[in-house]
BAMIPA-470516 format. One record per residue (C-alpha): x, y, z; residue in three letters. Coordinates in steps of 0.5 Angstrom, whole numbers, padded with zeros to 4 digits, always signed. Layout:
XYZala;...
END
This chain:
+0002-0032+0059unk;+0005-0029+0053unk;+0007-0023+0057unk;+0010-0026+0061unk;+0014-0031+0055unk;+0015-0025+0052unk;+0019-0022+0058unk;+0023-0028+0059unk;+0025-0029+0052unk;+0027-0021+0053unk;+0031-0023+0059unk;+0034-0029+0055unk;+0036-0024+0049unk;+0038-0020+0054unk;+0043-0025+0058unk;+0045-0027+0050unk;+0047-0020+0048unk;+0050-0017+0055unk;+0054-0024+0058unk;+0054-0028+0051unk;+0058-0022+0048unk;+0063-0022+0053unk;+0063-0029+0054unk;+0062-0031+0046unk;+0062-0026+0041unk;+0069-0022+0044unk;+0073-0028+0045unk;+0071-0031+0038unk;+0073-0024+0035unk;+0080-0025+0038unk;+0080-0033+0036unk;+0086-0035+0032unk;+0082-0040+0028unk;+0080-0040+0021unk;+0077-0034+0018unk;+0070-0038+0015unk;+0070-0041+0022unk;+0070-0035+0026unk;+0067-0030+0022unk;+0061-0035+0020unk;+0060-0036+0029unk;+0060-0029+0030unk;+0055-0029+0024unk;+0051-0034+0028unk;+0051-0030+0034unk;+0049-0025+0031unk;+0042-0028+0028unk;+0041-0031+0034unk;+0040-0024+0038unk;+0036-0022+0033unk;+0032-0029+0033unk;+0031-0028+0040unk;+0028-0021+0039unk;+0024-0023+0035unk;+0021-0028+0040unk;+0020-0022+0045unk;+0016-0019+0041unk;+0012-0024+0037unk;+0010-0026+0045unk;+0009-0018+0046unk;+0005-0017+0040unk;+0001-0024+0040unk;-0001-0021+0048unk;-0003-0014+0046unk;-0007-0015+0039unk;-0010-0022+0042unk;-0007-0025+0035unk;-0006-0032+0037unk;-0003-0035+0031unk;+0003-0029+0033unk;+0003-0034+0039unk;+0003-0040+0036unk;+0009-0037+0032unk;+0013-0037+0038unk;+0011-0043+0041unk;+0014-0046+0035unk;+0021-0042+0035unk;+0022-0043+0043unk;+0020-0051+0041unk;+0025-0051+0037unk;+0030-0048+0041unk;+0029-0052+0046unk;+0029-0059+0042unk;+0036-0056+0038unk;+0039-0054+0045unk;+0038-0060+0049unk;+0039-0065+0044unk;+0046-0062+0042unk;+0048-0062+0049unk;+0045-0069+0051unk;+0047-0072+0044unk;+0054-0068+0046unk;+0054-0071+0053unk;+0056-0064+0055unk;+0055-0062+0062unk;+0049-0056+0063unk;+0054-0051+0065unk;+0057-0051+0058unk;+0051-0051+0054unk;+0045-0049+0059unk;+0042-0045+0053unk;+0036-0050+0050unk;+0034-0051+0058unk;+0032-0044+0059unk;+0027-0045+0053unk;+0023-0050+0057unk;+0019-0044+0061unk;+0018-0040+0055unk;+0015-0046+0051unk;+0011-0048+0057unk;+0009-0041+0058unk;+0007-0041+0051unk;+0003-0047+0051unk;-0001-0045+0056unk;-0003-0039+0053unk;-0005-0042+0046unk;-0009-0048+0050unk;-0013-0042+0053unk;
END
């Protein structure tokens, strides 16, 4: 389960970095907005890249080492990404096509839950 969670997290990291870079980061860099707002948004985008890669590593390390505490950390992180992503989408009444990211972590979180319960 942890290998599957790692692979899926890695896929989302790649989608974020490459597709998100083109769809979000590049337009942000060019956006005529307040410098603090633009640079903060870009900082958060880069921090998210790190978090997604870290999540991938947590699950991979848990799978290889058998250290379930690492998977628990990944579970908490992926569960938080799920809750915040879905909560924001629902709370702001945004369609799935505008803000699908939270839903992408439902299967990652489910894999982690199954893995830690074994």
